[in-house]
C-alpha positions, 0 to 999 in steps of 0.5 A: 502544400499544407500549413504547419498547423495542418501538417502537425495535427493528428489525422482522425484515424490517429486521434481515434487510435490515441483515444483507444490507447488512453481508454486501454490505459485507463481500464488497465489502471482501474483493474490494477487498482481494484485488484491491488486494493482487494489484496491489500485489504485482504478481501482477496486473501493470502494464498487465494486462487485468482484465475483470470476468469474469476477476476473477469467475473468479479470485476466485470472487466475484459480479459486484457486489463485483467491480464495486464493487472496480473502481470503488474501485480506479479512484478510487485510480488503480490500475485504468484504464478502457479504455472498451469494452475493459474495465479494466487495471491502471494502468502504472508510469512513471518519473514515478510513481516520482519523484512518489511519492518527492517526496511521501514526502519532504514528508510523512514528513519532516514526520511524523517531526518531529511524532512525535519524543518521542511514540512508545511505545518498546516498540511502535516497537522491536517494529515495527522488529524485525518489519522485520528478519525474514529470509527465503530468497532468492527467497522472495516471501512473505517479501519481501511480509511485509517490505514489510508490516512496513515499511508498518506501521512507517511507519504507526505513526510517522505515527499518532504525529504526531497528524494523521489526514489525514497517516496516510492519505496516508502509507499510500497512498504506502507502498502505491504504493511497495510496488508499485514495489518489487515490480516492481523485485524481479521485474525484477532478482531482487534479493530484498533490493535495497530493504531499509532498516532503521530502527535509528537512526531508532528511537533518534532518535524515542524520544529526541525528536530530531525534526531527527535523525529528519528527516535520517535519513528524508530521506537514506533516501528519497533513497537509495531513490529513486536505487536504484529509478530505477537498477533500473527504468531499467536494466531498461526494455528487458527489461520486457514491454510495459505493465509499465513506461513509461519516459516522464517 
């Protein structure tokens, strides 16, 4: 009779199967992350056709991980199916902009109220400092780095609120917001047009002043919405078909 250790150990065949599953998951995640990053940064532009074959060639990956990534991105609304015509990057509409900011107003104002007094001061200051990093004009990599740093700042604040569902929603909205900002920057070539720093908010959060943090967050979001809407509306006539739908 085999020992407990022998009985509980996976067979070589099982180990091989588990290894393949882990590799498949890894490739699926790599494909998903790569395509999603390109959609958010507008390297894959709103309305652009993205056939399975095109993505296989672009990312030099097999059909299975690309297919899995497309399924996940359709569920998130970043890819839309065109039936027999294949898939396309979802367009950006002014309604999208309004809805994203409306939800950010609800969720992030709540998040900063809950997070006030619960943040690690050193970590919050470091995240804010990262968002202050400067870059040269027309430096798309620097702009993307700023937006990632900004997302990390907001994510940490949401985490300090102590509600994991809130964190997931805030991160999702920040990703969608970044896509809109990238589109606006591409249209206007205003590399610092949408920058917003958090110095006063950092102070309020560290001091535990939830109401002050909420007021600052609401003011920043309303100002950001106004700026984004102005840029996108002014640029609508110059946008390539499919990039921006001005319908509400």
